[in-house]
C-alpha positions in Angstrom: 123.8 81.9 75.2 123.5 83.0 78.9 126.3 85.5 78.4 124.5 86.9 75.3 121.4 87.5 77.5 123.5 89.1 80.2 125.2 91.3 77.7 121.9 92.3 76.2 120.6 93.1 79.7 123.6 95.2 80.6 123.3 97.2 77.3 119.6 97.9 78.0 120.3 98.8 81.6 123.1 101.1 80.7 121.2 102.7 77.9 118.0 103.4 79.9 120.0 104.1 83.0 122.1 106.7 81.1 118.9 108.6 80.2 117.7 108.6 83.8 121.1 109.6 85.1 121.1 112.7 82.9 117.7 113.6 84.1 118.7 113.1 87.7 121.7 115.5 87.2 119.3 118.1 85.7 117.0 117.8 88.8 120.0 118.2 91.1 121.0 121.4 89.4 117.5 123.0 89.7 115.9 121.4 92.8 113.9 124.5 94.1 112.5 125.4 90.7 111.2 121.8 90.2 109.7 121.6 93.7 107.9 124.9 93.2 106.7 123.9 89.7 105.5 120.6 91.1 103.4 122.1 93.8 101.8 124.7 91.5 101.1 122.0 88.9 99.4 119.6 91.3 97.5 122.4 93.0 96.1 123.7 89.7 94.9 120.2 88.7 93.3 119.8 92.1 90.9 122.6 91.3 89.1 120.2 89.0 87.6 118.5 92.1 85.0 121.3 92.2 83.4 119.4 89.2 83.3 116.1 91.1 80.2 114.1 90.1 79.3 111.4 92.6 77.2 108.5 91.3 75.6 106.2 93.9 73.1 104.3 91.8 73.9 100.6 92.6 72.3 99.4 89.4 74.5 101.6 87.2 77.7 101.1 89.2 77.7 97.4 89.9 75.9 95.9 86.9 77.5 95.4 83.5 77.3 98.3 81.0 75.5 97.4 77.8 74.4 94.0 79.0 71.7 92.0 77.2 69.3 92.7 80.2 70.0 96.4 79.9 69.2 96.3 76.2 66.1 94.3 76.7 65.0 96.7 79.5 65.3 99.6 77.1 63.4 97.7 74.4 60.6 97.0 76.8 60.4 100.6 77.9 60.2 101.7 74.3 57.4 99.2 73.4 55.2 99.4 76.4 54.3 102.8 77.9 54.6 103.6 81.6 51.1 103.5 82.9 52.0 103.9 86.6 49.8 106.9 86.8 46.7 105.1 85.6 47.0 101.3 85.5 50.0 100.2 87.5 50.9 96.5 87.4 54.2 95.8 89.2 55.3 92.8 87.2 54.9 94.7 83.9 57.5 97.4 84.8 60.8 97.3 83.0 62.6 98.3 86.2 61.9 98.1 89.9 60.6 101.6 90.0 60.2 103.9 93.0 58.6 102.8 96.2 58.6 102.8 100.0 58.4 99.3 101.6 57.7 98.1 105.1 58.1 94.6 106.5 55.6 94.0 109.3 56.4 91.4 111.9 53.4 90.7 114.3 54.4 90.0 117.9 51.8 87.3 118.0 53.9 85.4 115.4 51.1 85.0 112.8 49.6 87.6 110.4 46.3 85.6 110.4 45.2 87.4 113.6 42.2 89.6 113.4 43.4 92.0 116.2 46.8 92.3 114.4 45.1 93.0 111.1 42.9 95.7 112.7 46.0 97.4 114.1 47.8 97.0 110.8 45.3 99.6 109.4 47.1 102.2 111.6 50.3 101.7 109.6 48.3 101.7 106.4 46.7 105.1 107.0 50.0 106.4 108.4 51.6 105.6 105.0 48.8 107.3 103.2 49.3 110.4 105.3 53.0 111.0 104.4 53.4 114.0 102.0 56.4 115.7 100.5 57.3 118.8 98.4 58.2 119.1 94.8 61.0 121.0 93.1 59.0 124.2 93.6 58.6 123.5 97.4 54.9 122.9 96.8 53.3 120.4 99.2 52.4 117.1 97.4 50.3 114.4 99.0 50.8 110.7 98.4 47.5 110.6 96.6 48.9 112.9 94.0 52.1 111.0 93.3 51.3 107.3 94.1 51.0 104.8 91.3 47.4 104.1 90.6 45.6 100.8 90.1 41.8 100.3 89.9 41.5 104.1 90.6 43.3 103.9 94.0 46.9 104.2 95.2 48.7 101.0 94.4 49.8 99.6 97.7 51.0 96.0 97.7 49.6 94.3 100.8 46.5 96.5 101.1 44.6 93.2 100.8 45.5 92.5 104.4 43.6 95.5 105.6 40.7 94.9 103.3 37.4 94.4 105.1 36.7 91.1 103.2 40.1 89.6 104.1 39.8 90.6 107.8 36.3 89.2 108.0 37.4 85.9 106.5 40.2 85.6 109.0 37.9 86.5 111.9 35.4 83.8 110.7 38.2 81.3 110.5 37.5 80.8 106.8 40.2 79.1 104.7 42.5 81.7 103.1 43.4 80.4 99.6 47.0 80.5 98.5 48.7 82.0 96.5 45.7 83.9 95.2 43.0 85.6 97.3 39.6 85.7 95.6 38.4 89.3 96.0 34.8 90.0 95.3 35.5 93.1 93.2 39.2 93.0 92.3 39.3 89.4 91.3 42.2 87.2 92.1 45.0 88.9 94.0 48.4 87.2 93.9 50.1 87.6 97.3 52.7 84.8 97.6 55.7 87.2 97.2 54.5 89.5 100.1 54.1 87.0 102.9 57.2 85.6 104.7 57.7 82.4 106.7 54.4 80.9 105.6 53.0 77.5 106.1 50.5 76.1 103.6 48.3 73.1 103.5 46.1 72.0 100.5 46.6 75.4 98.8 45.4 77.1 102.0 47.5 79.6 104.0 47.8 78.2 107.5 50.2 80.9 109.0 52.8 83.4 108.1 55.3 85.2 110.3 55.4 88.5 108.4 54.1 90.5 105.5 55.1 93.4 103.2 53.3 96.7 102.6 54.8 98.5 99.6 53.7 101.9 98.4 54.3 102.2 94.7 55.0 105.6 93.2 54.5 107.2 89.8 57.4 107.4 87.3 55.5 108.3 84.1 57.2 111.8 83.8 60.4 113.5 85.1 58.3 115.6 87.5 56.7 112.5 89.2 60.0 110.6 89.2 61.8 113.5 91.0 58.9 114.2 93.4 58.7 110.4 94.1 62.3 110.6 95.2 61.4 113.4 97.6 58.6 111.3 99.0 61.0 108.5 99.6 63.1 110.8 101.8 60.0 111.9 103.7 58.9 108.3 104.1 62.3 107.4 105.6 62.3 110.3 108.0 58.8 109.5 109.3 58.8 105.7 109.3 61.7 105.8 111.7 59.4 107.5 114.2 56.6 105.0 113.8 56.1 102.3 116.5 53.4 99.9 117.5 52.6 97.7 120.5 51.4 94.9 118.2 54.1 94.5 115.6 57.7 95.4 114.7 58.8 96.9 111.4 61.8 97.1 109.1 61.8 99.3 106.1 63.5 100.4 102.9 62.9 102.4 99.7 64.1 102.1 96.1 67.3 104.1 96.7 68.1 102.9 100.3 71.0 100.6 99.2 72.6 103.3 97.1 72.2 106.0 99.8 73.4 103.8 102.7 76.4 102.6 100.7 77.4 106.1 99.9 76.9 107.3 103.5 79.1 104.4 104.8 81.9 105.0 102.3 81.8 108.8 102.9 82.0 108.2 106.6 84.9 105.8 106.3 86.9 108.2 104.1 87.5 110.2 107.3 89.8 107.3 108.3 92.2 108.6 105.6 93.2 111.5 107.7 94.4 109.1 110.4 96.1 106.9 107.8 97.9 109.9 106.4 99.2 110.8 109.8 100.3 107.2 110.4 102.2 107.1 107.1 104.0 110.4 107.8 105.0 109.1 111.2 106.3 105.8 109.9 108.1 107.4 107.0 109.9 109.9 109.3 110.9 107.1 111.7 112.0 104.7 109.0 114.2 107.3 107.4 115.8 108.5 110.7 119.5 107.5 110.5 120.8 105.1 113.1 123.8 107.4 113.6 122.9 110.0 116.1 123.8 113.0 114.1 121.8 116.2 113.3 123.5 116.7 109.9 122.9 113.2 108.5 119.3 112.9 109.6 116.9 112.2 106.7 113.5 112.2 108.5 112.4 115.3 106.6 112.6 113.2 103.4 110.1 110.8 104.8 107.7 113.7 105.3 108.4 115.0 101.8 107.7 111.6 100.2 104.3 111.2 101.8 103.4 114.8 100.8 104.4 114.1 97.2 102.1 111.0 97.2 99.2 113.1 98.7 99.6 115.7 96.0 99.3 113.0 93.4 95.9 112.0 94.9 94.7 115.6 94.7 95.9 116.0 91.1 94.4 112.7 90.0 91.0 113.4 91.5 91.1 116.9 90.1 92.0 115.8 86.5 89.6 112.9 86.6 86.7 115.1 87.8 87.5 117.8 85.2 87.4 115.1 82.5 84.0 114.0 83.6 84.9 110.6 85.1 82.2 109.9 87.6 83.2 109.3 91.2 81.8 106.0 92.4 81.9 104.7 96.0 84.8 102.2 95.4 87.0 105.1 94.3 87.1 106.1 97.9 89.8 103.5 98.5 92.2 105.1 95.9 93.9 107.4 98.4 94.8 104.4 100.7 96.2 102.5 97.7 98.2 105.4 96.2 99.7 106.6 99.4 101.3 103.1 99.7 102.5 103.1 96.2 104.1 106.6 96.6 105.8 105.6 99.8 107.2 102.5 98.2 108.7 104.6 95.4 110.1 107.0 98.0 112.0 104.2 99.9 113.3 102.9 96.6 114.8 106.3 95.7 116.2 106.7 99.2 117.8 103.3 98.9 119.3 104.5 95.7 120.9 107.7 97.1 122.3 105.7 100.1 123.9 103.2 97.7 125.9 105.8 95.7 129.5 106.9 96.1 129.8 109.4 98.9 132.9 110.9 97.5 131.0 112.1 94.5 129.3 115.5 94.3 125.5 115.9 94.7 124.8 116.1 91.0 126.6 112.8 90.3 125.0 111.0 93.2 121.4 112.1 92.3 122.2 111.0 88.7 123.3 107.6 89.9 120.2 107.3 92.1 118.0 107.7 89.0 120.2 105.3 87.0 119.4 102.5 89.4 116.3 103.3 91.5 114.8 105.5 88.8 114.6 102.5 86.5 113.1 100.3 89.2 110.3 102.7 90.1 109.6 103.2 86.4 109.1 99.5 85.9 106.7 99.2 88.8 104.8 102.4 87.9 104.4 101.3 84.3 103.2 97.8 85.3 100.7 99.4 87.8 99.5 101.8 85.2 99.0 99.0 82.5 97.2 96.8 85.0 94.8 99.5 85.7 94.6 100.3 82.0 93.4 96.8 81.5 90.8 97.2 84.2 89.6 100.5 82.6 88.1 98.4 79.7 85.8 96.6 82.1 82.0 96.6 81.5 81.4 97.4 85.1 81.3 101.1 85.8 82.7 100.6 89.3 85.8 98.7 88.0 86.3 101.0 85.0 86.1 104.3 86.9 88.2 103.0 89.8 90.9 101.9 87.4 90.8 105.2 85.6 91.3 107.2 88.8 94.0 104.8 90.0 95.8 104.9 86.6 95.9 108.7 86.7 97.0 108.7 90.3 99.8 106.2 89.6 101.1 108.5 86.8 101.1 111.6 89.1 102.6 109.6 91.9 105.5 108.6 89.7 105.9 112.1 88.4 105.8 113.6 91.8 108.4 111.2 93.2 110.6 111.7 90.2 110.4 115.5 90.4 109.3 116.9 93.8 110.8 114.1 96.0 113.9 113.7 93.9 114.5 117.4 94.1 114.0 117.2 97.9 116.7 114.5 98.0 119.0 116.9 96.1 118.2 119.7 98.6 118.9 117.4 101.5 122.2 116.2 100.1 123.2 119.8 99.5 122.4 120.5 103.1 124.5 117.7 104.4 127.4 118.7 102.2 127.1 122.2 103.6 127.0 120.7 107.1 123.7 122.2 108.0 121.3 121.2 110.8 118.5 119.0 109.5 115.8 121.0 111.4 117.1 124.6 111.4 119.2 124.4 108.2 121.8 126.5 110.0 125.4 125.6 109.3 127.0 123.9 112.4 130.4 123.0 113.5 132.2 119.7 112.8 133.4 118.5 116.2 137.2 118.0 116.7 139.2 116.8 119.6 139.2 120.3 121.1 135.4 119.8 121.7 135.9 116.8 124.0 134.9 118.8 127.0 131.7 120.1 125.4 128.5 119.0 127.1 127.2 115.8 125.5 123.7 117.3 124.8 125.2 120.3 123.0 127.7 118.1 121.2 124.9 115.8 119.9 122.5 118.6 119.0 124.8 121.4 117.8 127.6 119.5 116.0 127.7 117.0 113.3 129.0 116.0 109.8 127.7 114.4 106.7 127.6 110.6 106.4 130.6 108.9 104.7 129.0 105.7 103.5 125.7 103.7 103.2 125.9 102.3 106.7 126.0 105.8 108.3 123.0 106.9 106.2 120.7 104.0 107.0 118.1 103.7 109.8 117.9 100.7 112.1 114.9 99.5 110.1 117.0 99.6 106.9 119.5 97.1 108.4 116.9 94.5 109.4 116.3 92.9 106.0 119.9 92.8 104.9 120.9 91.2 108.3 117.9 88.8 108.7 116.9 87.6 105.3 120.2 86.2 104.1 120.5 84.2 107.4 117.0 82.7 106.8 117.4 81.7 103.2 121.1 80.9 102.6 121.3 77.4 104.2 120.4 74.5 101.9 117.9 73.2 104.5 116.2 76.6 104.6 115.8 76.5 100.8 114.2 73.1 100.9 111.8 74.2 103.6 110.9 77.3 101.6 110.2 75.3 98.4 108.0 72.9 100.5 106.0 75.7 102.1 105.3 77.4 98.7 104.3 74.1 97.2 101.8 73.8 100.1 100.7 77.4 99.4 99.9 76.5 95.8 98.0 73.5 96.8 95.8 75.3 99.3 95.3 78.2 96.8 94.2 75.8 94.1 91.7 74.1 96.5 90.4 77.5 97.5 89.7 78.3 93.9 87.3 75.3 93.7 85.4 76.7 96.7 85.1 80.3 95.3 81.6 81.6 94.8 80.5 84.4 92.5 78.1 87.2 93.1 77.5 90.1 95.5 75.2 89.9 98.5 73.6 93.3 98.4 73.2 93.7 102.2 76.9 93.2 102.6 77.5 96.6 100.9 76.2 98.4 104.0 77.0 98.3 107.7 75.3 95.8 109.9 73.9 98.7 111.9 72.1 100.1 108.9 68.3 99.9 108.7 68.8 98.4 105.2 70.9 95.5 106.4 68.1 94.5 108.9 65.5 94.9 106.1 67.5 92.6 103.7 68.0 90.0 106.5 64.3 89.8 106.9 63.6 89.8 103.2 66.2 87.2 102.2 65.6 84.8 105.1 61.8 84.8 105.1 60.3 85.8 101.8 60.4 83.9 98.5 62.8 85.5 96.1 60.9 84.6 93.0 60.9 87.1 90.1 58.4 87.8 87.3 59.5 86.7 83.8 58.1 88.4 80.7 58.0 86.6 77.4 58.0 89.5 74.8 56.8 88.5 71.3 58.3 91.5 69.4 57.1 90.7 65.8 53.7 90.9 64.2 52.1 87.4 64.2 48.6 86.1 63.3 47.4 85.4 66.8 44.1 84.1 65.5 45.9 81.3 63.8 45.6 78.1 65.8 49.1 77.0 64.9 50.6 80.2 66.3 48.6 79.7 69.5 49.9 76.1 69.7 53.5 77.3 69.3 53.0 79.8 72.1 51.4 77.2 74.4 54.2 74.7 73.6 56.8 77.3 74.6 55.1 78.1 77.8 54.7 74.5 78.7 58.4 73.8 78.1 59.4 76.7 80.3 57.1 75.6 83.1 58.7 72.2 83.1 61.9 73.9 84.4 62.5 73.2 88.1 63.1 76.9 88.6 59.7 78.1 87.2 56.4 78.1 89.0 54.0 75.8 87.1 50.8 77.3 88.5 51.4 80.9 87.8 50.8 82.2 84.3 49.5 85.7 83.5 48.4 85.1 79.9 46.1 87.4 78.1 45.7 84.9 75.2 44.5 82.0 77.3 42.2 84.2 79.3 40.8 85.7 76.1 40.2 82.2 74.6 38.3 81.3 77.8 35.9 84.3 77.2 33.2 82.7 75.2 31.4 86.1 74.8 34.2 88.0 73.1 36.6 85.4 71.6 36.4 85.2 67.8 39.2 83.8 65.7 37.4 83.6 62.4 39.7 86.3 61.1 42.5 88.4 62.5 40.3 91.5 62.4 37.5 89.8 64.3 40.1 88.4 66.7 41.3 91.9 67.5 37.8 93.5 67.7 36.8 90.8 70.3 40.1 91.4 72.1 39.4 95.1 72.5 36.1 94.3 74.1 37.8 91.8 76.3 40.4 94.3 77.5 37.8 96.9 78.2 36.2 94.8 81.0 37.3 96.0 84.5 38.5 92.5 85.5 40.8 92.4 82.5 42.4 95.9 82.7 45.6 94.2 84.0 46.2 92.9 80.4 45.8 96.3 78.7 49.5 97.0 78.8 50.4 93.5 77.6 49.1 93.9 74.1 50.0 96.5 71.5 47.6 96.8 68.5 48.3 98.9 65.5 46.2 102.0 64.8 44.2 100.4 62.0 43.1 97.5 64.4 44.4 94.9 61.8 47.3 93.3 63.7 49.0 92.9 67.1 52.5 94.2 66.7 53.8 93.2 70.1 52.6 91.3 73.2 53.8 89.7 76.3 53.0 86.9 78.7 54.2 86.6 82.3 55.5 83.7 84.3 57.0 83.5 87.8 60.2 81.9 88.9 60.6 79.9 92.1 62.7 81.2 94.9 66.4 81.2 93.8 68.7 82.5 96.5 72.2 81.6 95.3 73.6 84.2 92.9 75.3 81.6 90.7 72.0 79.8 90.4 70.3 83.0 89.5 72.7 83.6 86.7 72.3 80.0 85.4 68.5 80.4 85.5 68.7 83.6 83.3 70.9 81.9 80.7 68.7 78.8 80.6 65.6 80.8 80.0 67.3 82.7 77.2 68.5 79.5 75.7 65.1 77.8 75.7 63.4 80.9 74.2 66.1 81.3 71.5 65.3 77.7 70.4 61.7 78.6 69.7 60.5 79.3 66.1 58.8 82.4 67.4 60.3 85.8 67.5 60.5 86.2 71.3 62.8 87.3 74.0 62.7 86.8 77.8 63.1 89.6 80.3 62.9 90.4 84.0 64.0 93.5 85.9 66.0 91.1 88.1 68.1 90.1 85.1 69.8 93.5 85.3 71.5 92.2 88.5 71.8 88.6 87.4 74.0 89.7 84.5 76.9 90.4 86.8 76.8 86.8 88.0 77.4 85.4 84.5 79.8 88.1 83.5 82.1 88.6 86.4 84.3 85.4 86.0 85.0 85.9 82.3 85.5 89.6 82.8 88.0 89.0 85.6 90.0 86.3 83.7 90.1 88.5 80.6 91.3 91.6 82.5 93.8 89.6 84.5 95.1 88.0 81.2 95.5 91.4 79.6 97.2 92.8 82.7 99.7 89.9 82.9 100.5 90.2 79.2 101.2 93.9 79.7 103.4 93.1 82.7 105.3 90.7 80.5 105.7 93.4 77.8 107.1 96.0 80.2 109.4 93.5 81.9 110.7 92.5 78.5 111.6 96.1 77.7 113.3 97.0 81.0 114.7 93.6 82.0 115.2 91.7 78.7 116.3 88.4 80.1 114.2 85.2 79.6 114.8 83.9 83.1 113.7 87.2 84.7 110.6 87.2 82.5 109.8 83.7 83.6 110.4 84.4 87.2 108.4 87.6 87.4 105.5 86.3 85.3 105.3 83.1 87.4 105.4 85.1 90.6 102.5 87.3 89.4 100.6 84.1 88.5 101.3 82.5 91.9 100.2 85.5 93.8 97.1 86.0 91.7 96.2 82.3 92.3 96.6 82.9 96.0 94.2 85.8 95.9 91.6 83.8 94.0 92.0 80.9 96.3 92.0 82.8 99.6 88.8 84.8 98.8 86.7 81.9 100.0 88.7 81.7 103.3 88.0 85.4 103.9 84.3 84.9 103.2 84.4 86.9 100.1 82.9 86.2 96.7 84.1 87.1 93.2 82.2 90.3 92.3 82.9 93.7 90.8 84.4 94.8 94.1 86.8 91.9 94.5 87.6 92.0 90.7 89.1 95.5 91.5 91.2 94.0 94.3 92.5 91.3 91.9 93.5 93.8 89.3 95.2 95.8 91.9 97.1 92.7 93.2 98.8 92.3 89.8 100.5 95.7 90.0 101.6 95.1 93.6 102.9 91.6 92.7 105.1 93.0 90.0 106.3 95.8 92.3 107.8 93.3 94.7 109.1 90.9 92.1 110.6 93.5 89.9 112.5 95.2 92.8 114.3 92.1 93.9 115.1 90.9 90.3 116.4 94.3 89.3 118.4 94.6 92.5 119.9 91.2 91.8 120.8 92.0 88.2 122.6 95.3 89.1 124.5 93.7 92.0 127.9 92.0 91.9 129.1 88.8 93.4 131.5 85.9 93.0 128.6 83.4 92.7 124.8 83.4 92.5 124.5 83.2 96.3 126.6 86.2 97.0 125.0 88.1 94.1 121.6 87.3 95.6 122.7 88.6 99.0 124.0 91.7 97.4 120.6 92.2 95.7 118.9 91.9 99.0 121.3 94.4 100.5 120.3 96.8 97.7 116.5 96.1 97.4 115.6 94.3 100.7 115.0 97.5 102.7 112.8 99.3 100.1 110.7 96.1 99.7 110.4 95.8 103.5 109.5 99.4 103.9 107.1 99.3 101.0 105.3 96.4 102.5 105.1 97.8 106.0 104.0 101.2 104.7 101.3 99.7 102.4 100.0 97.7 105.4 99.9 100.8 107.5 98.1 102.5 104.7 95.2 100.1 104.9 95.2 98.9 108.5 92.8 101.6 109.6 90.3 100.1 107.1 89.9 97.2 109.5 87.6 99.4 111.5 85.6 100.5 108.4 81.9 100.0 108.5 81.5 99.5 104.7 82.0 96.2 103.0 83.9 97.9 100.2 86.6 99.3 102.5 86.8 96.3 104.8 87.1 93.8 101.9 89.8 96.1 100.5 91.7 95.8 103.8 91.4 92.0 103.7 92.6 91.5 100.1 95.3 94.2 100.3 96.7 92.5 103.4 96.8 89.2 101.5 98.5 90.9 98.5 101.2 92.5 100.6 101.8 89.4 102.6 102.1 87.1 99.6 104.1 89.7 97.7 106.8 90.2 100.3 107.0 86.4 101.0 107.6 85.8 97.3 110.0 88.7 96.9 112.2 88.1 100.0 112.0 84.3 100.3 111.0 82.4 97.2 112.6 84.6 94.5 116.0 85.0 96.3 116.2 81.2 96.7 115.5 80.7 93.0 117.9 83.4 92.0 120.6 81.9 94.2 120.2 78.6 92.5 119.4 79.3 88.8 119.5 83.0 88.5 121.2 84.8 85.6 124.9 85.0 86.4 128.0 86.6 84.8 131.3 87.5 86.3 131.0 91.0 84.9 127.4 91.6 85.8 126.8 94.4 88.3 126.4 98.1 88.1 129.0 100.7 88.1 127.6 102.0 91.3 128.2 98.6 93.0 131.8 98.6 92.0 132.4 102.1 93.2 130.6 101.4 96.4 132.8 98.4 97.1 135.9 100.4 96.4 134.6 103.2 98.6 133.9 100.8 101.5 137.5 99.4 101.2 138.9 103.0 101.2 136.8 103.8 104.2 138.0 100.7 106.1 141.6 101.7 105.3 141.0 105.2 106.5 139.5 103.9 109.7 142.4 101.6 110.3 144.8 104.6 109.8 142.7 106.7 112.2 143.1 104.1 114.9 147.0 104.2 114.6 147.7 107.9 113.9 149.3 110.3 116.3 148.1 113.8 117.1 147.9 115.8 113.9 147.6 119.6 113.4 144.4 120.7 111.5 145.6 121.0 107.9 143.1 122.3 105.4 142.3 120.3 102.3 142.1 121.8 98.9 140.6 119.6 96.1 143.1 120.8 93.5 146.3 121.5 95.5 146.2 118.8 98.2 147.3 119.6 101.7 148.4 123.2 102.3 149.6 123.0 105.9 152.3 121.1 107.6 151.5 117.6 108.7 153.4 115.6 111.3 154.1 111.9 110.9 151.7 111.3 107.9 152.7 108.2 106.0 153.9 108.8 102.4 151.1 106.5 101.2 148.6 108.9 102.4 150.4 111.9 101.1 150.4 110.3 97.7 146.6 110.0 97.7 144.7 113.2 98.1 141.3 113.0 99.7 138.7 114.9 97.6 136.1 116.8 99.4 132.5 117.6 98.3 132.2 120.5 96.0 130.1 122.4 98.5 132.4 122.4 101.6 136.0 122.0 102.8 136.9 120.0 105.9 140.1 119.3 107.7 141.7 115.9 107.7 141.4 115.6 111.4 137.7 116.4 111.2 137.1 113.7 108.7 139.5 111.1 110.2 139.0 111.4 113.9 135.3 112.3 114.3 134.1 108.7 114.5 136.7 107.7 117.2 135.8 110.9 119.1 132.1 109.9 119.0 133.0 106.5 120.3 134.8 107.9 123.3 131.6 109.7 124.2 
């Protein structure tokens, strides 16, 4: 059975490899045309970036699209009109609206200080004095655009500068809590705008800070846009405000979005440094160990990075032209793609160095695509499909990130298989023509007559093409093939490796149990941001309760005692929840029933007539937008009642609270739904885990499918899928150790990790399968020789691609650096330690398995060794010329017949002398 699988694998490998080989030959015949076409193609696509549309709205980007809360918010907006210009009530709004907010911290340590409250008026009037301009550059005062309540600008916290409140504080009167009984405005609820408070017997004893919030009109597009302008004016002026009696921190409705965008935009500048680092490393890593100006390949390192950079330009251009919105998290795409591109580059370079050096350029490039081309196709496809799975996400941030990444992966693959492969062909033609790697001028192959030439000139002005893989590689290429086999071949080492990975699985599994869900909003910005300071004060000192609206969306007979009883029963049940305030209920029905003058439930019509009189009273205007009566005054079509939750600070608990409220309401016989603006953000806490697991499941299934096509062997499918699962488990488990939570941002990292996990695993498995060996252990070592260097370089280059993000100010970029470092570390450990050990013990094995290239390379190495042995024993020989068709054309002295019977073919692009080919190495050694 095993032989059948091996035979099947070889047939698939040869079939697909043959297609890639023919394509590689085509590229080798037309390299400059392909390079020019590639640059023009990428450049034209890059023009699309002029249509780049940046979206910074945190609610849109990081909350689920089409969630229940989103639908409920739209329904509430349609039912209840926006009265922010006439009768603004904050808890009635379907969203948080527009505002400017100041947290005031008295230096005395207590807001119940008459002197402090008197000085607070200075801030209050300062806020009232801030004006702005509209779209026509006309000056607009706050009085014109503020939300209005009781005929005045609605400013939460204005009760603290009210004359009655100050007088009661100065007279040491008890301040009732959580309502202040105002002589003209009635009860004013202020619990949510005082922080660090102490209460005793429903009396406010002290409080460390308070909030003043200026609410703005949003009842038309004009006011919404002008309010946004006022927020900008507010931010510019509040930064200049200072007081000797208190400190302040501040924010407005768009602060988080703007600060997040500013941090990400600033951190994107790091990419220029990263790009330089990648080019430097690529050039160093591709510099051959043999000091020779013909065989040097550092120019290819530069070309590979440029090809990846062009892919980023093309992807951003095409995505923008297609209308895919640019969200802040997309800013990390260049760092990711540059690593993927360089990984493909090293794999292709490993392919060209593994070919038969006696073949011509066209054949060698074809063989490169036969082996390495298949490998980068597998990894690119798995990366693409992993991001395709993420593109189905309900989070806009995840979806758009994956779309941009998917496009970039496609162009990265295309560019490496066209532009960079053509550059390889150009470079090989250059070496066959014996041209200098920098000047591209043809130089002399040194002979014995050049022994007296100055060493500097000899090294810089003479040279020859490499004869085998060892002469083409850099010092860094030799490290994995020399070090890794020594570390994993002994039995004791294999036992230790299995033990360490068992420990890794145990630690990862434990870490999963400690993982938290949710996204701390202040973590999205830098700690130096004004918004971060504001959120620290808000989260640590103020109750984080939220208003809850029960919306009865069907016509009911509210005069019916049984209907009233059902409503009362539902409210009572809800207030028994430990997370709901039992003393706060904003209920028009109960207040109406307590109004002996207007309440009349003899008939529904009389009930509504009395209700209208009740709502017209100044003290009851707050209920006007809670009841919708039809035009004929015969029925109430919709109404709502409000409750308040207790302070719930943990994101997972917030999600559970939302679900429990919905569950209780759905069990009611009434037609009702529950809504809160905060639910828009709570949705992510109940969605993120299921979304992540679903996306990861789809991605792993796609990886299995691609692996099944390109590497149709059950053992390989098992090993690669298991490796991906182990690395993914490690990422989940280690999130808690890094102080990260499962959120829309880390979900992106996990999706990304799947693609990288497959890259490492597929490279080593493919390298193993196309290698030859007398047993599994030797076959595994041969696979490491073939694939170890590209995996090593890919890991190092990917780390270099993200290392600069360690200095990033934004949470998005820094968390990307943390998770990416984990992915690369886990990936290379699995690929170069665990998988080789498994393959050496129970890997697929057949005595005939191994690629044609491997066999030819082994024969070439034996021929090279024989030629070297002959060079060491030969006498002085004249310089005969070599003709590919006619053999040696000049007289040769003392050449063994064995060598005369075997002509040495030359490259199709040049003719060298036997002495030049045979004695150059020994001549170099003498130097």
